[in-house]
Structure formats: structure tokens, C-alpha cells
N, CA, C and O of each residue as an XYZ file, in Angstrom:
856
protein
N      30.032     78.208     -7.888
C      28.979     77.962     -8.661
C      28.772     77.434     -9.926
O      28.773     78.563    -10.415
N      28.606     76.762    -10.835
C      28.271     76.858    -12.084
C      27.082     76.862    -12.428
O      26.388     75.921    -12.044
N      26.401     78.061    -13.367
C      26.091     77.555    -13.656
C      25.255     76.954    -15.652
O      25.703     77.140    -16.783
N      24.270     76.415    -15.277
C      23.904     76.269    -17.044
C      23.383     76.988    -18.245
O      23.106     78.186    -18.278
N      23.321     76.481    -18.829
C      23.995     77.757    -19.658
C      21.994     76.893    -20.613
O      21.919     75.742    -21.044
N      20.536     78.166    -20.636
C      19.961     78.136    -20.932
C      19.782     77.099    -21.805
O      20.741     76.764    -22.500
N      18.337     76.307    -21.940
C      18.369     75.242    -22.873
C      18.722     74.460    -22.889
O      18.276     73.674    -23.725
N      20.315     73.809    -21.572
C      21.371     72.963    -21.960
C      20.847     71.593    -22.235
O      20.813     70.664    -23.042
N      20.324     72.191    -20.666
C      19.745     70.838    -20.351
C      18.977     70.159    -21.165
O      19.109     68.974    -21.469
N      17.980     71.074    -21.610
C      16.773     69.974    -22.341
C      17.340     69.927    -23.901
O      16.751     69.889    -24.981
N      18.678     69.945    -23.557
C      19.531     69.446    -25.300
C      20.019     68.360    -25.334
O      20.385     67.589    -26.222
N      19.959     68.367    -23.022
C      20.857     66.907    -23.162
C      19.896     66.462    -22.680
O      19.516     66.064    -23.781
N      19.003     66.100    -21.939
C      17.907     65.405    -21.733
C      17.644     64.710    -23.325
O      17.708     63.492    -23.489
N      17.362     65.612    -24.383
C      16.666     65.173    -25.927
C      18.568     64.190    -26.180
O      18.537     63.023    -26.573
N      19.618     64.702    -25.966
C      20.037     62.927    -26.402
C      20.852     62.622    -25.502
O      22.076     62.683    -25.624
N      20.405     62.359    -24.776
C      20.258     60.945    -23.606
C      19.190     59.931    -24.027
O      18.989     58.759    -23.709
N      18.499     60.888    -24.951
C      16.368     60.523    -25.148
C      17.042     59.668    -26.225
O      17.012     58.442    -26.120
N      17.506     60.127    -27.014
C      17.994     59.284    -28.714
C      18.461     58.484    -28.678
O      18.283     57.415    -29.261
N      19.597     58.995    -27.570
C      21.041     57.879    -27.410
C      20.659     55.996    -27.292
O      20.897     54.862    -27.705
N      19.817     56.951    -26.283
C      19.412     55.547    -25.143
C      18.337     54.450    -25.584
O      18.326     53.327    -25.080
N      17.204     54.970    -26.816
C      16.848     53.904    -27.422
C      16.125     54.164    -28.600
O      14.944     54.377    -28.877
N      17.665     54.045    -29.485
C      19.072     53.182    -30.480
C      19.545     52.214    -30.081
O      20.209     51.484    -30.817
N      19.276     51.890    -28.510
C      20.042     49.971    -27.582
C      19.294     49.018    -29.025
O      19.539     48.417    -30.071
N      17.787     49.653    -27.681
C      17.232     48.095    -28.491
C      17.286     47.918    -30.365
O      17.096     46.819    -30.885
N      17.460     48.689    -30.869
C      17.442     48.680    -32.910
C      18.843     47.978    -33.020
O      19.291     47.072    -33.722
N      19.315     48.737    -32.084
C      21.447     48.767    -32.151
C      21.023     46.754    -31.728
O      21.247     46.139    -32.770
N      20.627     45.946    -30.809
C      20.934     44.852    -30.492
C      20.404     43.921    -31.646
O      20.945     42.896    -32.062
N      19.512     44.360    -31.970
C      17.744     43.188    -33.118
C      18.918     43.514    -34.069
O      19.690     42.557    -34.137
N      19.347     44.731    -34.939
C      20.019     44.630    -35.804
C      21.129     43.460    -35.509
O      21.010     42.341    -36.008
N      22.156     43.801    -34.701
C      22.685     42.746    -34.517
C      23.264     41.078    -34.614
O      24.326     40.472    -34.757
N      21.811     40.811    -34.436
C      20.963     39.852    -34.355
C      20.755     38.737    -35.579
O      20.684     37.519    -35.746
N      20.719     39.673    -36.130
C      19.583     40.008    -37.628
C      21.232     40.004    -38.865
O      21.045     39.747    -40.054
N      22.798     40.336    -38.307
C      23.062     40.720    -38.320
C      24.324     39.045    -38.423
O      24.564     38.364    -39.420
N      24.760     38.907    -37.270
C      25.363     37.485    -36.915
C      24.367     36.139    -37.308
O      24.976     35.081    -37.467
N      22.938     36.113    -37.466
C      22.308     34.921    -38.552
C      22.687     35.147    -39.784
O      23.214     34.239    -40.426
N      22.509     36.258    -40.269
C      22.931     35.890    -42.348
C      24.239     36.330    -42.334
O      24.737     37.061    -43.190
N      24.841     35.846    -41.277
C      26.602     36.129    -41.048
C      27.376     34.279    -41.015
O      28.442     33.693    -41.204
N      25.412     33.931    -40.498
C      26.356     32.596    -39.772
C      25.698     31.752    -41.483
O      26.253     30.912    -42.192
N      24.432     32.397    -41.628
C      23.288     31.843    -43.197
C      24.764     31.606    -44.041
O      25.390     30.628    -44.450
N      24.916     32.891    -44.051
C      26.261     33.124    -45.563
C      26.895     32.535    -45.245
O      26.762     31.638    -46.078
N      27.817     32.131    -44.445
C      29.411     31.608    -44.092
C      28.704     29.910    -44.802
O      29.512     29.248    -45.453
N      27.120     29.272    -44.615
C      26.831     28.253    -44.407
C      26.825     28.004    -46.266
O      27.207     27.048    -46.940
N      26.035     29.713    -46.764
C      26.527     29.311    -48.361
C      27.780     29.342    -48.520
O      28.098     28.521    -49.381
N      29.066     30.155    -47.911
C      30.314     30.059    -48.843
C      30.561     28.410    -48.937
O      31.171     27.761    -49.787
N      29.731     27.913    -47.531
C      31.066     26.269    -47.663
C      30.076     26.339    -48.592
O      30.362     27.382    -49.180
N      28.163     25.488    -49.593
C      28.268     25.086    -49.460
C      28.438     25.418    -51.695
O      28.204     24.609    -52.593
N      28.987     27.121    -51.814
C      29.585     27.728    -52.902
C      31.347     26.459    -53.551
O      31.977     26.172    -54.568
N      31.316     26.191    -52.178
C      32.814     25.985    -52.349
C      32.473     24.262    -52.678
O      33.348     23.639    -53.279
N      31.896     23.932    -52.494
C      31.899     22.842    -52.698
C      31.590     22.295    -53.986
O      32.280     21.500    -54.623
N      30.113     22.967    -54.418
C      29.904     22.657    -55.143
C      30.308     23.424    -56.602
O      29.680     23.231    -57.643
N      31.133     24.065    -56.516
C      32.182     25.039    -57.168
C      33.188     24.064    -58.600
O      33.731     22.960    -58.619
N      33.048     25.069    -59.532
C      34.201     24.208    -60.097
C      35.086     24.896    -60.573
O      34.779     25.786    -61.365
N      37.022     24.570    -60.061
C      37.933     24.984    -61.065
C      38.101     25.235    -62.044
O      37.863     24.199    -62.665
N      38.431     26.109    -62.838
C      38.741     25.816    -63.956
C      40.279     26.700    -64.105
O      40.724     27.763    -63.673
N      40.664     25.824    -64.789
C      42.025     25.735    -64.460
C      42.884     27.144    -66.270
O      42.338     27.226    -67.370
N      43.688     27.616    -66.013
C      44.433     28.003    -66.796
C      43.967     27.753    -68.581
O      43.151     28.057    -69.452
N      45.085     27.038    -68.302
C      44.556     25.629    -69.981
C      43.714     25.378    -70.323
O      43.389     25.118    -71.482
N      43.044     25.391    -69.262
C      41.449     25.187    -70.094
C      41.231     26.101    -70.724
O      41.026     25.959    -71.929
N      41.198     27.495    -70.061
C      41.056     28.709    -70.865
C      41.897     28.671    -72.201
O      41.633     29.279    -73.238
N      42.512     28.188    -72.063
C      43.377     28.677    -73.441
C      42.849     27.460    -74.304
O      42.276     27.807    -75.337
N      42.938     26.054    -74.066
C      42.647     25.872    -75.417
C      41.528     25.609    -75.524
O      41.270     24.517    -76.032
N      39.990     26.819    -74.935
C      39.441     27.103    -75.431
C      39.501     27.831    -76.228
O      38.773     27.966    -77.212
N      40.768     28.647    -75.764
C      40.518     29.653    -77.501
C      40.781     29.796    -78.330
O      40.488     30.541    -79.265
N      41.940     28.469    -77.955
C      42.512     28.028    -79.400
C      41.186     26.771    -80.108
O      41.301     26.366    -81.265
N      40.324     26.431    -79.437
C      39.456     25.711    -79.990
C      39.146     26.831    -80.289
O      40.038     27.208    -81.049
N      38.145     27.925    -80.120
C      37.253     28.621    -80.880
C      38.019     29.095    -82.161
O      37.924     28.922    -83.376
N      38.694     29.666    -81.433
C      39.363     30.127    -83.134
C      39.855     29.110    -84.282
O      40.172     29.343    -85.448
N      39.824     28.212    -83.742
C      40.157     27.669    -84.758
C      38.863     26.661    -85.766
O      38.837     25.989    -86.798
N      38.039     27.048    -84.810
C      36.582     26.280    -85.223
C      35.679     26.411    -86.983
O      35.367     27.396    -87.652
N      35.564     25.413    -87.143
C      35.031     26.271    -89.151
C      33.778     26.877    -88.857
O      33.008     26.666    -89.794
N      33.141     27.682    -87.757
C      31.753     27.887    -88.576
C      30.588     28.621    -86.624
O      30.661     28.113    -85.505
N      30.080     29.353    -86.885
C      29.375     29.454    -85.577
C      28.767     28.482    -84.370
O      28.803     28.399    -83.142
N      27.929     27.503    -86.018
C      27.726     26.519    -84.660
C      29.116     25.565    -83.989
O      29.221     25.331    -82.785
N      29.900     25.194    -84.815
C      31.087     24.582    -83.958
C      31.444     25.032    -83.151
O      31.629     24.298    -82.180
N      31.780     26.523    -83.004
C      32.135     27.505    -81.843
C      31.677     27.249    -80.456
O      32.357     27.150    -79.435
N      29.730     27.115    -80.699
C      28.519     26.925    -80.028
C      29.279     25.776    -79.594
O      30.083     26.109    -78.723
N      29.345     23.915    -80.025
C      29.643     23.006    -79.312
C      30.608     23.021    -78.597
O      30.264     22.749    -77.447
N      31.781     23.224    -78.696
C      32.987     23.657    -78.568
C      32.777     24.053    -76.856
O      33.342     23.436    -75.953
N      31.457     25.690    -76.573
C      30.883     26.079    -75.124
C      30.386     24.832    -74.924
O      30.682     24.097    -73.982
N      29.785     24.640    -75.628
C      28.731     23.422    -74.321
C      28.977     22.537    -73.739
O      28.568     22.271    -72.609
N      30.383     21.323    -75.048
C      31.264     20.619    -74.265
C      31.997     21.240    -73.036
O      31.652     20.746    -71.962
N      32.899     22.182    -72.978
C      32.982     22.994    -72.299
C      33.418     22.255    -70.294
O      33.019     21.093    -70.362
N      33.848     22.423    -69.181
C      33.578     22.357    -68.751
C      33.789     23.515    -67.618
O      34.183     23.600    -66.455
N      33.279     24.370    -68.679
C      32.584     25.611    -67.435
C      31.870     26.381    -67.288
O      31.539     26.486    -68.469
N      31.342     27.017    -66.842
C      29.830     27.419    -65.810
C      28.478     27.509    -66.823
O      28.541     27.805    -68.017
N      27.348     27.216    -66.143
C      26.067     26.909    -67.381
C      25.931     28.796    -67.641
O      25.829     29.381    -68.719
N      25.965     29.252    -66.571
C      26.330     30.742    -66.880
C      26.998     31.513    -67.897
O      26.704     32.586    -68.423
N      28.155     30.566    -68.083
C      29.346     31.263    -68.828
C      29.159     30.604    -70.355
O      29.654     31.297    -71.244
N      28.773     29.863    -70.611
C      28.190     28.725    -71.434
C      26.758     29.931    -72.370
O      26.699     30.354    -73.525
N      26.226     30.030    -71.677
C      24.922     30.472    -72.413
C      24.392     31.795    -72.653
O      23.309     32.205    -73.073
N      25.960     32.607    -72.088
C      26.600     33.979    -72.352
C      27.068     33.668    -74.260
O      26.720     34.016    -75.388
N      28.384     32.502    -73.328
C      29.614     32.906    -75.057
C      27.877     32.377    -76.120
O      27.516     33.261    -76.896
N      27.121     31.284    -76.101
C      26.525     30.280    -76.721
C      25.940     31.428    -77.472
O      26.174     31.209    -78.661
N      25.028     33.001    -77.281
C      24.194     33.637    -76.932
C      25.043     34.437    -78.226
O      24.378     34.937    -79.133
N      26.542     34.518    -78.242
C      27.299     36.361    -79.131
C      28.169     34.888    -79.949
O      29.010     35.275    -80.760
N      28.053     33.218    -79.822
C      27.889     32.048    -81.133
C      26.865     31.980    -82.516
O      27.023     31.261    -83.503
N      25.488     33.218    -82.191
C      24.202     33.089    -82.473
C      24.382     34.423    -82.881
O      23.400     34.542    -83.613
N      24.918     35.430    -82.911
C      25.175     35.722    -83.921
C      25.199     36.945    -84.557
O      25.266     38.173    -84.486
N      25.124     36.116    -85.102
C      26.590     36.357    -86.976
C      25.711     37.033    -87.502
O      26.108     37.310    -88.634
N      24.175     37.700    -87.217
C      23.706     38.575    -88.155
C      23.544     39.780    -87.965
O      22.893     40.550    -88.670
N      24.549     40.182    -86.308
C      24.920     41.222    -85.603
C      26.553     41.974    -86.139
O      27.598     41.415    -85.805
N      26.575     43.327    -87.017
C      27.222     43.843    -86.774
C      28.982     43.801    -86.356
O      28.981     44.469    -87.390
N      29.560     43.755    -86.168
C      30.888     43.569    -85.466
C      30.352     44.374    -83.822
O      30.029     43.793    -82.785
N      30.449     46.499    -84.210
C      30.480     47.092    -83.045
C      28.437     47.366    -82.423
O      28.070     48.511    -82.158
N      27.874     46.696    -82.355
C      26.209     45.781    -82.657
C      27.142     44.555    -81.142
O      27.560     44.502    -79.985
N      26.981     43.990    -82.154
C      27.879     42.532    -81.503
C      29.148     42.133    -80.127
O      29.341     41.119    -79.457
N      29.825     43.531    -80.170
C      30.370     43.618    -79.389
C      29.944     44.461    -77.692
O      30.366     44.466    -76.535
N      28.768     45.139    -78.582
C      27.811     46.620    -77.221
C      27.337     44.572    -76.732
O      27.274     44.529    -75.503
N      27.111     43.454    -77.211
C      25.938     42.920    -77.159
C      26.422     41.790    -75.946
O      25.613     41.062    -75.370
N      28.049     41.791    -75.649
C      28.701     41.238    -75.739
C      29.244     42.033    -73.768
O      29.431     41.581    -72.638
N      29.286     43.896    -74.732
C      30.021     43.894    -73.164
C      28.815     44.372    -72.222
O      29.223     44.716    -71.113
N      27.277     44.487    -72.416
C      26.405     44.380    -72.050
C      25.689     43.339    -71.068
O      24.948     43.609    -70.123
N      26.204     41.743    -71.652
C      26.352     40.771    -70.790
C      26.862     40.427    -69.526
O      26.325     39.897    -68.553
N      29.027     41.193    -69.914
C      29.680     40.869    -68.669
C      29.135     42.536    -68.439
O      30.326     42.702    -68.175
N      28.565     43.764    -68.303
C      28.313     44.208    -66.829
C      27.157     43.945    -66.486
O      26.788     44.647    -65.544
N      25.808     42.640    -67.144
C      25.397     42.814    -66.878
C      25.698     40.897    -64.824
O      25.460     40.627    -63.647
N      26.259     40.494    -65.964
C      27.330     39.752    -64.884
C      27.489     40.154    -63.626
O      26.908     39.858    -62.583
N      28.950     41.352    -64.053
C      29.407     42.691    -62.555
C      28.411     42.801    -61.934
O      28.656     41.929    -61.101
N      27.224     43.268    -61.588
C      25.860     44.161    -61.047
C      25.603     42.682    -60.538
O      25.604     42.593    -59.311
N      25.439     41.799    -61.059
C      24.650     39.950    -60.418
C      25.807     39.724    -59.212
O      25.575     39.269    -58.091
N      26.665     40.011    -59.557
C      28.238     39.975    -58.910
C      28.166     40.704    -57.723
O      28.032     40.057    -56.685
N      28.252     42.439    -57.642
C      28.184     43.019    -57.234
C      27.297     43.234    -56.284
O      27.680     43.686    -55.205
N      25.512     42.854    -56.591
C      25.046     42.809    -55.361
C      24.950     41.608    -54.615
O      24.375     41.652    -53.528
N      25.470     40.438    -55.070
C      25.504     39.776    -53.925
C      26.621     39.708    -52.641
O      26.558     39.355    -51.464
N      27.922     40.371    -53.745
C      28.917     40.772    -52.665
C      28.930     42.169    -51.131
O      29.774     42.333    -50.250
N      27.788     42.824    -51.367
C      26.989     44.391    -51.152
C      26.744     44.243    -49.773
O      26.936     45.116    -48.926
N      26.205     42.816    -49.527
C      25.750     42.401    -48.858
C      26.709     42.176    -47.753
O      26.870     42.891    -46.763
N      27.072     41.529    -47.937
C      28.444     40.461    -47.635
C      28.983     42.362    -46.798
O      28.558     42.733    -45.704
N      29.703     42.992    -47.468
C      30.580     44.528    -47.656
C      29.645     45.185    -45.910
O      30.012     45.112    -44.738
N      28.573     45.686    -46.453
C      27.785     46.146    -46.199
C      28.161     45.839    -44.167
O      28.706     46.532    -43.308
N      27.334     44.072    -44.158
C      27.707     43.407    -42.869
C      29.253     44.362    -42.196
O      29.264     45.030    -41.162
N      30.275     44.174    -43.026
C      31.156     44.508    -42.868
C      31.670     45.423    -42.129
O      32.498     45.427    -41.218
N      30.852     46.456    -42.835
C      31.155     47.800    -42.278
C      30.196     48.215    -41.193
O      30.580     48.789    -40.174
N      28.986     47.924    -41.427
C      28.633     48.327    -40.295
C      28.342     47.371    -38.865
O      27.988     48.078    -37.922
N      28.430     45.913    -38.553
C      28.646     45.434    -38.261
C      29.872     45.386    -36.799
O      30.044     44.486    -35.977
N      30.559     46.738    -36.931
C      32.155     46.812    -36.225
C      31.075     47.869    -35.619
O      30.787     47.812    -34.423
N      30.195     49.319    -36.912
C      30.040     50.154    -36.178
C      28.051     50.322    -34.538
O      27.453     50.887    -33.623
N      28.164     49.429    -35.356
C      27.348     48.637    -34.173
C      27.553     48.272    -32.785
O      26.829     48.387    -31.796
N      28.746     47.793    -32.959
C      28.736     47.281    -31.749
C      30.208     48.329    -30.795
O      30.582     48.353    -29.622
N      30.655     49.052    -32.066
C      30.780     50.266    -30.840
C      29.635     51.167    -30.461
O      29.905     51.757    -29.415
N      28.198     51.549    -31.046
C      27.268     52.634    -30.018
C      26.862     51.296    -29.036
O      27.281     51.569    -27.911
N      26.337     50.220    -29.032
C      26.383     49.325    -28.000
C      27.024     49.048    -27.204
O      26.467     48.679    -26.171
N      28.523     49.072    -27.243
C      29.314     49.911    -26.095
C      29.094     50.820    -25.412
O      29.108     50.780    -24.182
N      28.859     51.778    -26.085
C      29.204     52.706    -26.117
C      27.116     53.465    -25.339
O      27.041     54.448    -24.602
N      26.607     53.137    -25.530
C      24.565     53.752    -25.163
C      24.709     53.120    -23.888
O      24.676     53.845    -22.894
N      24.770     52.635    -23.836
C      24.780     51.376    -21.899
C      25.535     52.326    -21.122
O      25.069     52.994    -20.198
N      26.831     52.358    -21.576
C      28.055     52.698    -20.536
C      27.760     54.857    -19.567
O      28.195     55.567    -18.660
N      26.634     54.838    -20.823
C      26.215     56.982    -19.768
C      25.222     56.091    -18.279
O      25.393     56.037    -17.061
N      24.291     55.576    -19.151
C      22.529     55.254    -17.895
C      24.317     54.116    -16.588
O      24.039     54.042    -15.391
N      25.783     53.454    -17.020
C      26.515     52.647    -16.574
C      26.893     54.086    -14.964
O      26.635     54.372    -13.795
N      27.605     54.456    -16.115
C      28.650     55.279    -14.828
C      27.633     56.371    -13.698
O      28.009     56.847    -12.627
N      26.580     56.501    -14.219
C      26.113     57.409    -13.985
C      24.840     56.578    -12.803
O      23.904     57.055    -12.162
N      25.250     55.504    -12.904
C      24.477     54.652    -11.620
C      25.875     54.400    -11.068
O      25.815     53.607    -10.128
N      26.508     54.609    -11.206
C      28.329     54.527    -10.407
C      28.307     55.476     -9.381
O      28.748     55.501     -8.232
N      27.444     56.547    -10.360
C      27.656     57.809     -9.345
C      26.866     56.931     -7.994
O      27.187     56.652     -6.839
N      26.040     56.768     -8.600
C      24.485     56.420     -7.250
C      25.016     55.281     -6.173
O      24.442     55.168     -5.090
N      26.467     54.199     -6.625
C      26.264     53.315     -6.003
C      25.472     52.162     -5.818
O      25.179     51.403     -4.894
N      25.190     52.316     -7.204
C      24.698     50.616     -7.806
C      25.528     49.950     -8.965
O      25.556     49.759    -10.181
N      26.092     49.755     -7.947
C      26.887     48.845     -8.329
C      26.772     47.087     -9.191
O      27.514     46.112     -9.309
N      25.623     47.413     -9.553
C      24.282     45.777     -9.993
C      23.865     46.732    -11.750
O      23.995     46.204    -12.855
N      23.373     48.179    -11.499
C      23.398     47.938    -13.284
C      24.306     49.057    -13.831
O      24.169     49.853    -14.760
N      25.475     48.794    -12.753
C      26.773     49.590    -13.649
C      27.503     47.420    -14.048
O      28.057     47.347    -15.146
N      27.471     46.471    -13.503
C      27.978     45.481    -13.822
C      26.908     45.120    -15.261
O      27.453     44.664    -16.266
N      25.719     45.308    -15.257
C      24.454     44.852    -16.540
C      24.538     45.649    -17.132
O      23.352     45.710    -17.454
N      25.273     46.958    -17.964
C      25.184     47.778    -18.746
C      27.159     47.400    -19.638
O      27.607     47.506    -20.780
N      27.817     46.899    -18.094
C      29.646     46.376    -18.795
C      28.911     44.868    -19.461
O      29.106     44.946    -20.674
N      28.396     43.966    -19.250
C      27.332     42.844    -19.624
C      27.229     42.750    -21.246
O      27.693     41.917    -22.025
N      26.250     44.209    -21.516
C      25.112     44.497    -22.647
C      26.683     44.877    -23.275
O      27.224     43.999    -23.947
N      27.351     46.072    -23.074
C      28.269     46.450    -24.058
C      29.233     45.442    -24.659
O      29.041     44.939    -25.766
N      30.502     45.107    -23.719
C      30.989     44.205    -24.432
C      30.070     42.304    -25.228
O      30.466     41.369    -25.925
N      28.842     42.668    -24.570
C      28.324     41.336    -25.278
C      28.536     42.198    -26.985
O      29.366     41.752    -27.777
N      27.703     43.379    -27.322
C      27.181     43.540    -28.651
C      28.793     43.775    -29.220
O      28.998     43.512    -30.405
N      29.979     44.291    -28.337
C      31.381     44.460    -28.825
C      31.939     43.534    -29.392
O      32.783     43.561    -30.287
N      31.294     42.376    -28.678
C      31.514     40.501    -29.343
C      31.087     40.426    -30.177
O      31.867     39.985    -31.021
N      29.547     40.746    -30.771
C      28.710     40.117    -32.041
C      28.849     41.614    -32.738
O      27.752     42.171    -32.719
N      29.574     42.182    -33.165
C      29.704     43.126    -34.239
C      30.536     43.148    -34.668
O      30.607     43.140    -35.897
N      31.964     43.202    -33.621
C      33.121     42.897    -34.379
C      32.846     41.210    -34.871
O      32.642     41.458    -36.059
N      32.777     40.470    -34.825
C      32.413     38.503    -34.394
C      31.768     38.485    -36.185
O      32.356     37.883    -37.083
N      30.065     39.530    -36.450
C      30.003     39.750    -37.540
C      30.477     40.084    -38.615
O      30.300     39.695    -39.769
N      31.491     41.319    -37.868
C      32.081     41.796    -39.555
C      32.774     41.319    -39.658
O      33.110     41.438    -40.837
N      33.866     40.253    -38.806
C      34.959     39.475    -39.294
C      34.129     37.895    -40.418
O      34.714     37.574    -41.453
N      33.257     37.386    -40.132
C      32.599     36.574    -41.348
C      32.136     36.712    -42.213
O      32.190     35.936    -43.168
N      31.298     38.135    -42.146
C      31.790     38.549    -43.086
C      32.252     39.531    -44.493
O      31.737     39.910    -45.545
N      33.571     39.663    -43.756
C      34.779     39.722    -44.122
C      36.037     38.670    -45.327
O      37.056     38.667    -46.018
N      34.674     37.800    -44.697
C      35.784     36.273    -45.176
C      35.158     36.248    -46.130
O      35.781     36.413    -47.179
N      33.479     36.008    -46.216
C      33.030     35.341    -46.862
C      33.313     36.580    -48.231
O      33.888     36.193    -49.248
N      32.766     38.295    -48.084
C      33.497     39.000    -49.333
C      35.180     38.847    -50.381
O      35.398     38.877    -51.592
N      36.282     38.644    -48.882
C      36.785     38.156    -49.385
C      37.308     37.844    -50.527
O      37.767     38.397    -51.527
N      37.028     36.328    -49.916
C      36.231     34.471    -51.304
C      36.464     35.038    -52.259
O      37.369     35.295    -53.053
N      34.666     35.329    -51.881
C      33.883     35.307    -53.443
C      34.562     36.396    -54.083
O      34.948     36.186    -55.233
N      34.782     37.506    -53.575
C      35.279     38.828    -54.849
C      36.504     38.182    -55.146
O      36.633     38.518    -56.323
N      37.944     37.164    -54.758
C      38.015     36.725    -55.325
C      37.604     34.900    -56.630
O      38.105     34.574    -57.706
N      36.844     34.422    -56.014
C      36.133     33.534    -57.143
C      35.618     34.565    -58.025
O      36.187     34.571    -59.116
N      34.717     35.434    -57.878
C      33.972     36.130    -58.760
C      35.102     36.658    -59.925
O      34.830     36.048    -60.959
N      36.441     37.697    -60.179
C      37.065     37.973    -59.993
C      37.515     36.792    -61.113
O      37.379     36.995    -62.320
N      38.015     35.657    -60.625
C      38.456     35.410    -61.499
C      37.049     34.411    -62.659
O      37.246     33.864    -63.744
N      35.766     34.511    -61.878
C      34.589     34.422    -63.088
C      34.469     35.050    -64.744
O      34.222     34.692    -65.895
N      34.992     36.732    -63.589
C      34.478     37.365    -64.907
C      35.952     37.434    -65.503
O      35.669     37.796    -66.645
N      36.669     37.378    -65.493
C      38.015     36.858    -65.828
C      38.066     36.253    -67.331
O      38.293     36.922    -68.339
N      37.798     34.781    -67.289
C      36.715     33.884    -67.636
C      36.810     34.208    -69.008
O      37.633     34.067    -69.913
N      35.186     34.903    -68.780
C      34.450     35.719    -70.024
C      35.171     36.389    -70.205
O      35.621     36.423    -71.351
N      35.457     36.883    -69.660
C      35.946     38.090    -70.935
C      37.227     37.643    -72.129
O      37.348     38.169    -73.235
N      38.274     36.335    -71.456
C      39.056     36.233    -72.371
C      37.988     35.116    -73.451
O      38.118     34.939    -74.662
N      37.148     34.613    -72.692
C      35.828     33.595    -74.194
C      35.582     34.490    -74.638
O      36.041     34.526    -75.780
N      35.110     35.265    -74.402
C      34.482     36.659    -75.095
C      35.428     37.574    -75.564
O      35.040     38.662    -75.138
N      36.238     37.702    -76.071
C      36.734     38.100    -76.817
C      37.184     37.613    -77.643
O      37.703     38.469    -78.360
N      37.316     36.650    -78.020
C      37.548     35.167    -78.269
C      37.145     35.231    -79.029
O      37.814     35.296    -80.060
N      35.263     35.269    -79.069
C      35.078     35.058    -79.943
C      34.602     36.326    -80.667
O      34.563     36.544    -81.878
N      34.336     36.918    -79.887
C      34.235     38.056    -81.121
C      35.344     38.394    -82.499
O      35.029     38.948    -83.552
N      36.325     38.017    -82.216
C      37.584     38.488    -82.909
C      37.272     37.290    -84.042
O      36.938     37.533    -85.201
N      37.498     35.577    -83.320
C      36.636     34.749    -84.220
C      35.143     35.136    -85.380
O      34.860     34.489    -86.388
N      34.383     36.366    -84.838
C      33.093     36.987    -85.567
C      33.308     37.038    -86.828
O      33.109     36.531    -87.932
N      33.862     37.968    -86.141
C      34.363     39.276    -86.824
C      35.264     39.374    -88.462
O      35.269     40.189    -89.384
N      35.907     38.169    -88.205
C      36.857     37.272    -89.534
C      35.217     36.832    -90.790
O      35.392     36.215    -91.840
């Protein structure tokens, strides 16, 4: 005869109550993740259609034009007439207008602008990264939580309760993995775009800083 450890039944019951109480929040969060993943995928498609791909030759030609400019006003004209994004134009024209600053101050200003852009990009990608990591985890939780009562129902011969638990388990798994997969795809593509954006901004900023030092 197996004797239970004093207090173990209370602890086990407490764990069971906690785990079962998590099922509804897990399902609600998974539904939110699915809606967010669909909206984000639509945003990615919209961003792709409006995105301008800047060839490497365009950046190279801009660097040469900046280097050959006669004064900061001409540098600003070169930047504003280019096909680079407006956000880059704003930063670069601000740098070209900083002729009253000393070199170290101008470099600090450039670093601050680039850091601000990096933080903005990190905030965008961070959201889909969270779904990528947490979505499958919540799917696994949604799989395991209903299986406890389901197996207990099987022990008492209630096959209907077991089948309902299995359906919930499979649905949460599929939803969690699906939301995580979509979020991963969006993060991967956006990170590649934004890395290219930052690389171009860094190269053009260096060109302007070098020009302003002469």
C-alpha cells in the first residue's frame, strides 16, 4: 500500500489548479498572436510594394558626388535629389548643416542619429521576435494543460472528454507554431532590409563627416 506524503496532495492539487487556470489565458494570447501575425504579414507585403531598393552603385555615386561637392549646400542638394528614403535624407541633411560644430561634436551627432534609427528598428523587429519565441512555447503549454484532465477522464472511461482535450491540444499546437513561423519570416525579411538601410546610412554619414572635416 502506497502512503502519500503529508502535504503532497495539497501541493499537487495546487499545481493542478494553477496549470488549469492558465489554459484560457494561453488560448487568448495565442489568438492575439495569430491576429498580430496576419496583420504583420499584411504590413510586410505593403512595405515591400512601397519599398525602394537602393543599388550599391547608387550609394557609390552619391559618395563620389558628396566628395566632389564645393560646399555644404551642394551636399544637401545632392542628398535631396537622390532616391534614398526620406528618413535618410533628413539625417544626412542635418549632418551637412552642422558646419558650425567641431569634428568630435559632429561625429557624436552622427552616432546619435544612427543609434536612434537602430533603436527604432529594434522596436519594430522586437515584436515579431517575441511572437517567434513565445508562440510555440504557448502552443506547447496549450498542448500539455488539457492532456492532464483528458488522461484522467480516460482512466474513468470518459472518451468524449479525452477527445475534446486532444482537439484543444492539437489546435493550440498548430496555432502557436503557425504564428511563430509567420513572425519568424517577417522578422527575417525585415532584418535584412533594415541591415541594408543602416549600412547605406552609415556609409553616407561617413562620407559627409569626412567632407565636413576638410
